[in-house]
MIDO-110684 format. One record per residue (C-alpha): residue in three letters; x, y, z. Coordinates in Angstrom, 3 decimals. Each point is the difference from the previous one (the first is absolute). Example, Ala and Ser with C-alpha at 12.3 -4.5 7.8 and 13.67 -1.06 7.14 Angstrom:
ATOM  residuo         x         y         z
ATOM      Ala    12.300    -4.500     7.800
ATOM      Ser     1.370     3.440    -0.660
This chain:
ATOM  residuo         x         y         z
ATOM      Gly     0.000     0.000     0.000
ATOM      Trp     0.855     3.640     0.067
ATOM      Ala     0.303     2.235     3.021
ATOM      Ile    -1.620     3.400    -0.061
ATOM      Glu     2.122     2.510     1.873
ATOM      Asp    -1.565     1.601     3.051
ATOM      His    -0.661     3.723    -0.389
ATOM      Asn    -1.429     2.607     2.344
ATOM      Thr    -2.946     0.676    -2.297
ATOM      Asp    -2.484    -2.050    -1.971
ATOM      Glu     1.018     1.976    -3.075
ATOM      Gly     3.652    -1.070     0.391
ATOM      Glu    -0.987    -3.652     0.357
ATOM      Ser    -2.347     0.147    -2.990
ATOM      Ile     2.728     1.571    -2.171
ATOM      Cys     2.382    -2.781     1.050
ATOM      Leu    -2.637    -2.658    -0.733
ATOM      Tyr    -0.750     1.354    -3.476
ATOM      Glu     3.713     0.285    -0.833
ATOM      Lys     0.514    -3.653     0.993
ATOM      Leu    -2.974    -1.033    -2.109
ATOM      Glu     1.150     1.986    -3.019
ATOM      Lys     3.734    -0.733     0.112
ATOM      Ala     0.308    -3.487     1.486
ATOM      Ile    -3.205    -1.986     0.398
ATOM      Ala    -1.878     0.640    -3.260
ATOM      Pro     3.073    -0.401    -2.238
ATOM      Met     0.856    -3.308     1.664
ATOM      Phe    -3.578    -1.234    -0.286
ATOM      Tyr    -0.260     0.811    -3.712
ATOM      His     3.559    -0.581    -1.222
ATOM      His     1.387    -2.693     2.320
ATOM      Pro    -2.884    -2.275     1.068
ATOM      Glu     2.330    -2.796     1.183
ATOM      Gln     1.783     2.374     2.358
ATOM      Trp    -3.362     1.353     1.173
ATOM      Ala    -1.157    -3.529     0.799
ATOM      Arg     3.167    -0.675     2.047
ATOM      Val    -0.490     3.188     2.023
ATOM      Met    -3.639    -0.924     0.683
ATOM      Gln     0.966    -3.560     1.005
ATOM      Met     2.608     1.313     2.432
ATOM      Ser    -2.511     2.446     1.469
ATOM      Ile    -2.388    -2.883     0.646
ATOM      Val     2.773    -2.084     1.561
ATOM      Leu     1.063     2.834     2.302
ATOM      Asn    -3.478     1.165     1.032
ATOM      Gly    -2.155    -3.102    -0.354
ATOM      Ser     0.640    -1.219     3.525
ATOM      Phe    -1.641     3.119     1.463
ATOM      Phe    -2.574     0.985    -2.619
ATOM      Asn    -2.078    -3.156    -0.040
ATOM      Thr    -3.576    -0.974     0.734
ATOM      His     0.855    -2.120     3.053
ATOM      Arg     1.672     2.903     1.826
ATOM      Met    -2.721     2.421    -1.065
ATOM      Leu    -2.803    -2.243     1.252
ATOM      Glu     1.811    -0.731     3.270
ATOM      Gln     0.540     3.719     0.603
ATOM      Tyr    -3.612     0.807    -0.883
ATOM      Leu    -1.369    -2.624     2.380
ATOM      Ala     2.265     1.153     2.807
ATOM      Asn    -0.886     3.677    -0.474
ATOM      Ala    -3.715    -0.476    -0.610
ATOM      Tyr    -0.893    -2.724     2.500
ATOM      Phe     2.750     0.030     2.630
ATOM      Pro     1.324     3.573     0.123
ATOM      Glu     0.923    -0.144     3.699
ATOM      Ser     2.132    -3.131    -0.283
ATOM      Tyr     1.591     1.261    -3.218
ATOM      Ser     0.819     3.295     1.720
ATOM      Arg     1.538    -1.807     3.012
ATOM      Gln     1.996    -2.259    -2.297
ATOM      Arg     1.392     3.002    -1.879
ATOM      Gln     0.860     1.774     3.263
ATOM      Ser     2.089    -2.955     1.157
ATOM      Leu     2.169     0.155    -3.125
ATOM      Pro     3.187     2.048     0.177
ATOM      Glu    -0.018     3.303    -1.834
ATOM      Pro     1.883    -0.071    -3.311
ATOM      Val     3.249     1.910    -0.079
ATOM      Leu     0.111     2.529    -2.814
ATOM      Thr     3.419     1.082    -1.152
C-alpha cells in the first residue's frame, strides 16, 4: 500500500492523496498491472490478520453486548508506548 503523509490540515492531506493517486497509484494500475497485483497481495498479507470478519464480529459483540467487561479488559492491558 501507500502511506499518506500526515498534515496539519485536511487540505494538505487531500493534496498529498491526489498527488499519490496521480503520480504513483493510477500509473501503476494502468501501465504495470502485475506490479499492482503484487502490491495489493502484500497489503492483504500485512493487514489481513487485523482487518478480518472474525475480529470485527468479536469486537462488535464485546462492545454491543458486554461493554463493561470489554472496558475492564482494555483497562487491564498496558498502555502502548509511542515513540
